C-alpha angles and dihedrals in degrees: 000000000000121000115272120257113258140166119258094252092056092046086051091050093050092046088052093049091050091048091052091050093049091050090049090048093051089047090054095044097065088150089070108084124214092243089056092052087046093049095047103033108015094243140069142188091282090052089052090050093050088050089051093049093048090052090051089050090050087058091048095255114136112226126169123218091247095053092045089052092052089054090055099036096040090228139043109300092237090055090051091048090050093049105036116009117104128192111270118246123243089250093052090048092049092049091048093049093049094049096042110035112189094016 
């Protein structure tokens, strides 16, 4: 079944709602580490915050990386790291290195 026809404003509203739900889901799933997201999907919370910052800049809105990260994480990044980030295992690091050479 093809996607229904909709105007651009409605499409933007739906995309924004999906983004907000994704961000909320990632805030709730603090057990899922960024390296897990990178290894599985090729992006993480930091990527999402960089995309958000880039979109803001395209609209002429200055937004720093720390501020964009706080929007995605729901708190300052350093606080999230201290509360939830765990040391990546050797297996996780090896998988990441193999999939992202030079990263």
